[in-house]
TIPALUM-960535 format. One record per residue (C-alpha): x, z, y; residue in one letter. Coordinates in pm, whole numbers, plus 32768, in hexadecimal, padded with zeros to 4 digits. Each point is the difference from the previous one (the first is absolute). Layout:
TIPALUM-960535
XZYA...
END
This chain:
TIPALUM-960535
8ACA89498099M7EF87F8F7F0DF801A80B47EB7Y7FD27F6D7EA9W7EB6806E7F70L7FD580A67EB2L7FE07EFB7EF3S7EF480207EF6V805A7F477EC2I7F957FE87E99R80DD80D17F19R7FF1802C7E87P7F3181347FAFR7EFF80707F04S7ECD7FDF80DCS7F837F098103R80628068815BG810C80028108W813B80B4805BQ808A800B815EK81707FD98033W80BA80268146S80B77EC5805ES80F980D480C2A80397ECC80D8R80CD7F617EEDS7EDD7F7C7F37G808D809A7EC0A7EA9807B7F9ES7FA07EAE7F79A81287FD87F18A7F4980637EC2K7EE87F0D8046A80DA7EF67F62H7FD5809E7EABS7E8680208011V7F477EFE7F31A7EEA7F4B80B5L7EA480007F67P7FAF7EC87F3CA7EBB7FC980B8Q7F2B80798122A7EC17F9D80B0Q80B07FDE8151V816C7FD08065V8051803E816EI81457F808094C808380CC8123G80328174803AG7FC680018175G7ECB807680B5I7F347ECE7F93M804C80187E8EG7FCE81787FF1T7EBB7FE480C7S7F737EFE7F0DV806780DB7ED8A7F66813480A5Y7EB37F578044H7FE67F517EAEL8039814A7F52S7EFD80A980DFK7F067EF37F9AM8033804B7E90G81097F037F95W811280BE7F49K80CC7F047F3DD80DE7FA48129I81777FC78017V80B67FF1814EL815A7F628000L80FF80238119E81427F387FFEQ80BE810B80C3G7F86815B8055R7EA780648073L7FCC7FC08175A815E7F718025A7F857EBA8098G7F6A7FD2815BS7F2A81387FC5T813B80D08020R804F7F76815AF7E9D7FFD8089C7FE6809E815AA7EE680DD7F81G7EF97FA98108I7E967FF57F8EL7F2C7F4280FBS7E907FA67FDFT7FEF7F238137A7FE07EA37F69R7F4F7EC08065H7F517FC07EB3L7EEE80EF7F8FT80797FF57E97V815D80678075E7F6E811B80D0Q7F44807D7ECFK81347FE87F20M80D080C680F9A7EEE81048033D7FE580347E88Y817C801B7FE5S800081098110N7EFC80D27F4CK80AE7FD17EAFL815B8064807BY7F6A812B80B6H7F89809B7EB9Q81127F7C7F1BL80E5812E8026E7EE880EC7F9DQ7FAA7F237ED6E81627FDC7F7AT80C981208091G81027F088084I8058801D8170H7FB97EB580ACT806080598166G7EA17FAB807AY7FD08064816DI7ED77F9680D2R80A67F958145T7F117F01808CG806E7EB38093S80027F7E8166I7FF57E878032F80827FA48159L7F867EE380DDA80DF7F6D810EQ7F067EEA8054T7E887FE08028Q7FF07F087EDFD80AB80FB7F1CR7F0A810A806FL7EDC7F187FB2I808F7FCA7EA4S801781797FCFL7E9D8030807EK7F847F067EFER80B780BB7EEAI7F85814D8088N7E947F917FEAS802C7F987E94R80B581407F9EL7EF180DE8091N7EE37F5C7F41V80AA802C7EADI803F81708045G816C7FFD8072I802180D08140P80AB7F48811DS7FE47FE58178E80887F3C8126I80D180E380DEI80AF7FEC8151S81797FF7803CP7FE381648084K7F6C80727EB5K81197F4D7F47V80FF80CB80C5A7F4981417FA7E80027FAC7E8CL816D7F8E7FFEH80BE80868133P81437F447FABL7F627EAB803AL80277F30813AN7E9C7F938052V802E7F5B8157H7FC47E9E7F7ED7ED0804E7F26L7E987F9D804CV7F6D80CE7EE5G802080547E90A7F3D80497EC3M801D81537F55H7FB780197E8AV801D81787FBEP7FE87FFF7E82E81227F127FBCD812380A37F4CA816A7FF17F91V806B80377E99V81297FD47F18S7FAA7EBA7F51S80F480407EE4A7F6181527FB9D7EA57F67800DV806E7F077EF5A808A811D7F2FL7EBD80C68023A7F2E7ED37F9DL80E27FC57ED3A7FEC816E7F9CS7E8580028013A7FEF7EBC7F3AA80E280907EF5S7F1D812B7FD7Q7EF07F047FAEN80D07F5A7EF2G80BA7EEB80BAV815C7FC27F73Q81157FAD80FAI81587F727FACY810E7FC58100D813F7F2F7FDBR7F2D7EFD7F4BT7FF47E9C807FS7EEE7F067FB4I80937EAE7FADL7EB87F427FF9H7E8F80207FB1V7F897F5F7EBEM7ED07F1F801AV7F307F517EF7R7EE47F108050K7FF480778167G7FE881727FA4Q810381188020V8074806D7EA7T812B80DC804FG8149803380B5V81687FC17F99E80EB810E8084T817380407FDDD7F9D810B7F01K7F067F3C7F34G7E9F7F7C800AQ7EB780AE8051I7EBC7F567FA1Q7EF48031810BC7EB57F798082H804580368173Y81387FE480D3F801D807B8168V81157F7880DEN8054811080FFC816B7F938019A80127FF8817CG81087F118082Q80447F927E99W7E927FA17FBEA80377E958065Y81167FC27F04E7F5A80CB7EEFL7ECC7F268027G80CD7EC37FD9L80B980877ECES7EC780027F29N7FC37F0A7EE6E7EE97F8280E2E8072803C816AP7F2B80CA80F0V802A7FB18171S8023813980D9I805D7F938161P80D2810980A9L815B801C8095H80E1811B8075A808D803E815CC80F681078074E7F52812480A8H80BC80F180E1F7FC081628077Y80E381148082L800F81717FB2L8076810880F7T807081667FE5R7F0581088071P7FC480448170W808F81438089E7E9B80797FF4T7F8D7F477EC8P7EC57F2E801AL7ED580AB7F69Q7FA37F797EAAS7EA67F94807DN80877F318123T7F2C7EC2800FP808C7EBA7F7DT80237EF78112I7FBF7E8D7FD4V80717F388131D7FA97EA27F8AA804B7F638153D815B809A7FE7G800B7F9B7E8DR805881647F8AI7F75812D7F49Y807A816A8022I7FBC812C7F22R808781607FDCN810A80217EF3W808E81587FAFQ7FF58069816EG80967EBB807BG7F687EA67FF7I7FE27ED27F1FL7FCB7EC080C1S7FF47E947F99G7F3D7EC78052G7FB87E927FC5F80EC7F2780C7E7FBC7E9E8078K811F7F6F7F35N7FEB80987EA1P81027FC57EF2K7F737F787EB6P80BF80717ECEI801F7FAF7E8DF7F757E9F8026T80EB7F967EE9E7F7680FB7F0BG801181577F64K80F181068080N806081597F81Q7F1580C87F22L7FD881138100E7FF97FCA8174I8132808280AEQ8023802D8176N80667EA8807EL81097FC38105Q7FCA8096815AE7FD07F038116D7FFC80AE8151W800D7EB980C2D7EC17F907F54H7F578152803AF806580148170E7EB97F758095P7F3881027F3CL80F281148067L7FDD7F9C816FS7E86800C7FDDS801981557F5EL80DA80888118L7F097F808106R7EE280AD7F4ER80C181417FBCM811C801F80FFP807281597F8AE80677F627EB9L81507FA980A1E806B816A7FD1T7FB57FF97E8CL80FE7FAD7EF1E7FA07EDF7F1DI804680477E91M7FDF7EA37F74K7F587EB18016L7F3C7FB97EC4V7FDE7E947F94N7F1B7FC07ED9C7F387ED37F84P7E877FEE8031E7F217EF37F6BT7F127F2B80CBF7EF57F027FA5T7FA07EB480A4P7ECD809080B0D8065816D8040M7F0D80807EF9R805F80A47EB9C7FCF7F567EB1I7F2280897EECM7F2E7F7F7EE5G800C7F3B7EBFE80CB7EC37FD7S7F2E7EC28007P80CD7F6B7EE5S804581277F15V7EE780E87F97R805F816F7FFCG81227FCE80F6Y7FC080D58135F80CF8020813CV802581078111L811F7FB080ECA80647F7B8157G7FA1812680DCM808D7F80814BN809F8152804BS7EB780BB7FC6A803380657E95G7FD98173803EL7EC17FD380CBS7F647F157F02F8093808E7EBEG7EE980EF7F9FG7EDF7F1E805EG809D7EC17F78A805180A97EB5G7E9980777FE7R7F697EA88049Y80E27F547F02L7FB081057EF7A7E8B7FCD8041E80367E8A7FE1W80A280297EAAM7F0C81037F79V7EB57F7F808EH80507E91803BG7FE58021817CY806980FB810EP7F0880D480C5S804C7F438142E801D7E8E804CS81767FB67FFAV7FFF7E868026W80EC8017812CE810080A07F13L7FB87F3C7EC1D81287F4C7F63L7F1C7ED37FCEK7FF27FC08176R81577F607FCFF80627ECE7F3BG814D7F8E7F76A80407F4D8149L804A815180A9Q811180577F06S81197F1F807CS812E80D8804CR803F7F3D813FT7E98802B8070F800881767FB7L814D803380B1R7F867F52813AH7EA5809B7FFAR8075816A7FDEV80E47FCD812BM7EBB7FC780BFE7F3281077F4AV80E2812B8039M7FF67FEC8180P7E887FB77FEEL7FC4815D7F76L802D80828163Y7FAA7EC680C5D7EB57FFF80B6L7F137F347F2AK7EE17F7080C9V7EE07F4C7F52P803F7EA97F69R817C80197FFCW80BA7F247F09D814580147F3EF810B7F148081Q80E37FEB7ECET7FBE7F4B7EBBG7F207F0480ADR7FAB7E947FB4Q801A80547E8FL7EB17F697F99R7F707EF680E2T7EED7F008000S80657E8F8004P7F6D80018160L80E581128084Y80E17F2680D7D7EDB7F38808AR7F42813C8062L813780A78089D803B7ED980E7A7E9D80298083Q80398168806EG7FAC80CB7ECBA8068816C800FR803780877EA2W7FBB81347F32M8060803E7E97E7F31806E7ED4K809780247EA4H81247F2D807BG7F1A7EE78078F800A7F89816AE7EA67FF1809ER7FA07F9E8166P7F80811980E0K7F9B7F1F8121Y807F7ECD80B8F80A480218155V7F937EF580F8P81197F3D80ABP7FC180AB8150D803281637F78K814280C98024D8076801C7E98L8108810A8042L7F1180E780B4A7EFE7FD57EECL80F9804F7EEBE8070813E80B5Q7E9C8078803ES7FD4813C7F34K7EED80F0805ET7EE980E47F8AF7F297F6C8115Y7F757EA38036K81087F0C7F7DP807E7ECC80B5D7F7A7F1C7EF0W7E988068804DF7FA37EC280BEE80B37F1F7F05I7F38808B7EDDV7EC57FF680D3E80287E898031S803C7FCD7E8AE7EC780C97FA8V7F347F3D80FFK80767EB87F66C7F9E807D7EA3C7EA18044807EK7FCD7ECE80DBE80D77EE77F71A80F380087EDAV814780B47FAFC80F27FE17EE0V80B4812F7F6EI81147FDF7EFDD7FA180FF7EF4M80ED7F887EF0S807581637FB6S7EC480537F3AF803E80587E93T7F707EEB7F24K7FCD80127E86F7F637F107F08E7F5F80857EC2I7FAD7EFD7EF6T7FA57FFD7E91S7FAA7F0E7EE8T7EB580AD7FC0G7F37811080ACD811E80FA7FFEQ80457FE48177A7E9780458063L7FE0811F7F08E813380BC8076I7FB77FC48171L7E9C807E7FD6Q809481457F7CY810F8019810CL7F297FAF8130F7ECC80AE8089S7F3A7ECB806DN7F667EF97F1CD80EF7EDC7FD0L7F1F7F397F19D7F997F1A811EV7FE17E848010P81447F3C801BV80687FE3816CG7F73814D8070H80D2811580A0I7FC881717FBAV807D812280D5H804F811E7F16T80D481307FC1G80E6805C7EE4M7FAE81707FC8L80A281217F4AN7F5080F97F1CE7F9B80CF8130G7F577ED3809EG810E7FDE810DG80907EB58074Y81407F9A7F54E7FDB7EAC80A3N7F117F4C80E8D7FEA7E8A7FCFC7F437EB87FF6S7FE37F357EBFI7F9C7E917FEDA7F857F707EB6R80BB7EB77FE3L7F6F7FA67EACS7F5180AE7EE3K814F80817F86R80D38013813CS7FFA80F38127F80C380098148F803D815F8089M8063804C8169I8083815B8054S80B580B3811CP816A7FA2803DT809381507F9BD7F2E800C7EC1Q80D97EFC7F50Q80BF80F67F24V7EF281087FDCH7EEB7F0A7FABC80D77F477F02W805B81497F55A7E9380707FF5W7F8A7EB87F67L811A7FFC7EFEK7FB2816A7FA6K7EA17FA47F8DY801E7E977F94M802A7FDB7E87P81317F547F6EE7F547EB47FC1D80B17EB2800FS7EB27F628059N7FE380D4813CL80EF7FA7811AI804680BD8143L80D67F4380FDE807D80698157D7FD17EC980D8V804380A78150T81277F1B8042W7F457EC37F9DK7F027FFE8119Y800B800A817AT7EC1809C8089A7F697F90814BL7ED380B28092N7F297F2180DFL7F2580EB80C9I7EF27FA280F5G7EC27F33802EP80C17EB78020R80BF80337EB9A7EF07F3E7F4FV803A7ED680E8D817880017FC6V7FDF800F7E88L7EE87EFF7FF0S80D37F0880C0E8131803B7F26L7F4A7FF07EB2S7EEE7F038045Y7F1880F47F50A7ED480C18088P8063816D803EM7EB480868084T7F6781337F58P7F0A7F1F7F45D81217F4A7F55H810381178005F7F5081547FF0P80A0814B8058S80F180937F01L80387EB47F51F81437F5F7F82C80457E917FC8K81377F2D7FCAE80107EF0810AM80DF7F0780ADS8070805F815DV80B17EE680B0G80DA7F557EFEY802381377F2AA7F3980367EC1N7FB481407F45G7FC180E0812EI7F2F81307FA2R7F098027811EV7F3881448012M7EE4804C80F1S807D8156806AM80EA80848110T802B81787FBCH7F7A8042815ET7E897FC27FF3G802B7ED180E0E7FA57EA27F84P81177F2D7F71G80CD7FAD7ECDF8132806F7F3FM80E07EE57F8AL80E880427ED9Y80FB7EE58010I81107FA97F02P813F804C80C1I80817E997FF8E7ECF7F9780CCY8004812880F2A80AD7F598126L7F2F7EC47FE3H7EB480BB7FF3V806280E48122Y80657ED780D7N7EBC7F4B7FB1E7F2D8134804BV80AE8037814FM7FEA7E8E805CS7E907FD57FB0V7FB28157808DG80807FAF815CQ7EB27F6E806BK7F5581407F89Y80E880ED80BDG80CE80727ED6I811E80F78027R80D980E27F29N7FA4816D7FD9A809C812E7F56G7FAD81397F3EY7FB880D38136Y7ED77F20804EA7F95800F7E93L8016817B8006R7F2380178136S7EFE7F177F66L7FED80B27EB2R7FE881628091I7EF37F9080F6E7F3D7F807ED3K803C81467F41F80D97F637EF1F80CD81087F4DA816F7FCD7FB3F80A2805F7EB4W812B80E98027G7F808085814AQ7E86802D7FF8D7FE17FEA7E85L80DC80A27EFAN7FFC807E7E9AT7F2181268060L7EFD7F2880B7T7ED37F7E7F3FT7F197EDB8056P7EE080F28037L80C880B7810BE80347EC680D0C7EAB7F5A7FE8G80557F077EEER7EFA80547EFCE7F997E907FFBS81567FA37F77R7FDC80D97ECBV7F487F8F7EC3K7F7381597FAEL7EA97F767FADD80757EEA7F17K804F80D17ECFG816D7F907FF1M811D80F17FCFD81267FFC80F1F811180F18062I7F73810880ECG7E927FC57FA2R7FBE81607F7FD8097809D8137A7F2B7F2380E3L7EC1804E7F40L804A81728026Q80497FD48172Q7EC27F388034K7F3C811E7F67Q80B4811980BAN803B7F568150G81437FB280BAV80DB810180ACY80927F138101K7F897EC080A4R80BD7EEA80B0L7F7A7FEE8161T80377F1F812BM803E80A88151F7FE17F5B8154I80AD80C18115L7F1D803F812BD80BD80A98119D81537F647FB9H80B77F3A810FD80C07EEB7F50T80EB7FCF8127D8055816C804AL7FC280D57ECAD80D480237EC8L7F8F7F147EEDW7F8C80687EA7P80DB7F627EF3W7FBB80BB7EBAW7FF881667F7EG7F4080948127E7F25812F7FAAP7E877FCA800BI7F1B8115807BY7E89801B7FC3R7F4780F980DBN8151809D804BG8064802A7E91Q81197F3A7F5AY7F6F7F0E7EFDV81137F017FB7G81057F12808BK7FFF7E97806FT809C7F0D7F0CT80267ECF80E0S7FB57F9C8166S7FF67ECB80DCA7F757F8F814AY7EBB7F407FCDG800D7EE380F8Y7E907FA77FC6T7F8581678028L80FE80408116E804081527F64R80F8809E7F15H7F86800A7E99V807C80F87EFCC7FB680177E8EL8017814B7F4DG7F6880E07EF6F7F0A8112805FV7FF181367F23H7F0281198006N80BC814A7FF8F7F30813B7FDES802C80D98137E7FF481387F27D80DE7FAB7ED7T80B27EC2806BG7F927F597EBCE7F9B7E928006E7E8F7FAC7FF1Q7F417EBC7FCFV80117F098121V7EBD7F448043T7FAB7EEE80F8A7F2C80FE80B8D812F80E9801CF80CC7EE48098I7EF27F8E80F0N7FA281588085R815D8064806FG80AE7FF58153E81607F7D7FC9Y8151801480ABE814F7F607FA9I813880CF804DD81177F28808EI813B80D28031A7F3581358055G7EFF7F5880E2Q7EA47FCB7F74R7F2F7ECA8047F7E8E7FDA7FB6Q7FA77F007EF5A7EC87F687F67K7FF580027E83A7F797ECE7F47K7FD07FB67E90L7FD77E89803CY80AF7F0480E1P7F807FF68164V7FB67E8E802BT7ECB7F2A8013S80A97EFB7F24L7FC980C97EC3F7EA8802C7F6CT7FD381157F04H7FE97F037EE5K81427F51805ER80AB814D8029R7F9E80537E9DK80477EB07F63D81307F6D80A4D80BA80F180D5V815F7FB67F94E80EB80FA7F8AL811380AB809FS80A77F0D80D6D808C7FE47EBCL80AD80948076H80867FD28146G811180067F14K
END
């Protein structure tokens, strides 16, 4: 059985420090904690004594912060940490998750030596099984990414699997991936060791102390109210696990933390007659939905069933997690899968079936970062059953975030601000996690979509577009069209088409792209984030000039592509801003930037009643008219000349379209193709759309979706925030020097960093790759994250990919680094370095030759136009 770990608590004594008391399974060690007075104030208060809370405390103290209090409502590691299966796996789809797990592995490996506390760390390795070719392709893609960041792994045969783990039935396998440095560990003891090390650095820990709510004043954390009194503090960290959601809502100013618990089952057996060796590899059979590890000579095996059981939807349960009720009927499919994989298990006695809650998030990624609404309120929770693997790395990144203002890696995929309040409905979370938990082991091919929690945010045109064959994807809760299925296509077959190869929608998107280039298409892009910034005087211009890297002091009606940078010069946001009047600006940002961008602007904007920031996303429907005949459609509808002489590029004007007044028309398309964006007050949306489609018939108009937009923007080398660009990417690294006002003598956030970078040179460069020897019909497609090789040496990864229908080749975007062959250190990347290399793109272990380009390959763009009006990131394909 699992034992109760030693509990480390604060006791009254003459000097700062810790005493260790054996819980003796009864938990009596914590009894005297009730009489210990809490400190009146601290720099940081951490809620949660599991592996997340102790990891944050450990790393903050290592970085020099000492005035830290950690509060645990029960006993240390008595939550989900106590019941963790103890498997540390580095094989993840996201690079940032791979790096977190790799750091955790290295940290836990040395933790026993550092603290003297036995953690049960054993390097067993992991074997990931593949029953299908698609699963093997997925493993090959992960394997390629692991190798280039220094994590040993290899694709192996079923025969090799049997050699590494003789008890496995391998007859149905087509291959596997072996990760030899993965490990198993006692998660509870790891938490204890982290707590012990933190305490030696001055962190104070109190158990049996519940936080009632976090105190907030003027949007800033000021302290916490506990059942034993108040503590004033500057920072609060919510590491409360399954209780994080409710704790967030209990604040004076609520913080939305979207997560929900499900029951998670695994069984424990008695030892084999000849006990399994302690270094027996851990097995992950995702097609069978199970994992298996050695446990005290027997096995521990659980999984992620297709029909999970959400729990605690109504609210908070017991202080400490107890083993929930056994449910053998529910576990039976996983047990059957286990017996097929390990037939000799039938002779082994099962000790118990463990049932414990695990927390899951709406997108299967953990949650970290600072609240967008309360300064100083940080969160680390929602680990999707990977808390042990991520604990060390996630705690480090969050500590860096608090100490330095940003983590050492881009963590946007994990940032709390990727969610809005709309993802915090209990009903939404309950339904979504029932989909998320099985997805952990489902085969995820490119461009898959969640099926639950849909039709939450829709354009006024949703029903009209749906009736015309729109197939939908979701971004930040907003429904967006992928493409439109013609009436003669088999809808069912198309919906079930899931592949790493050429997809069934290839010809559909091809026809939409062709229409964009030869006639006119309309794309509903209403999901864009839209803000208005106005002032009574010059306040709006002054603050925006400081917040944005490009010069916004332009004539009324002009549009500026610009970035909102951080102190390091990296992109916090990538957007377009139209000057509506001398004192009013209209800002268009990516869909999923709505919360993050708002928080960033509010952080820097002064409290001035004469300066107004308004989120107008919901007020406007956005239609993108793309193609050479867009000018004809709009001219006919507005009775106004729309030629470049009368309506120049990157210009904005309010016009009448049909019967509707007040339409903001902008000469930009986010693709590099000619056309216009129409921002339409929502009450006019249906009328304007109908008029556009009616008049456009004679010009060959049709609907198009985001897949066509993606192909167009990548073919024109338009970068995409959140995928190509992030907080560690500067304008100089992606060829956007012309969008930065370095030579105008104006201060803006990130200016000093860019001046330094301009002097020293860049250490990575966004590059466009055109695959040469790739067969679109027969070869695996590049999607994103593929390793890039220059002259046989790894230099970076692709960030986005699409088929270029004009070039009739696959196009990838990605950053090229210059690693020293001797030391591995990064060196300056020059245009000459890019141009002189021979490149290959690794797709699931197979390398394809590619040509590297620093400018779009098209005769339509002169160098001047490239410099002056190349539009930004398909804003964002977002």
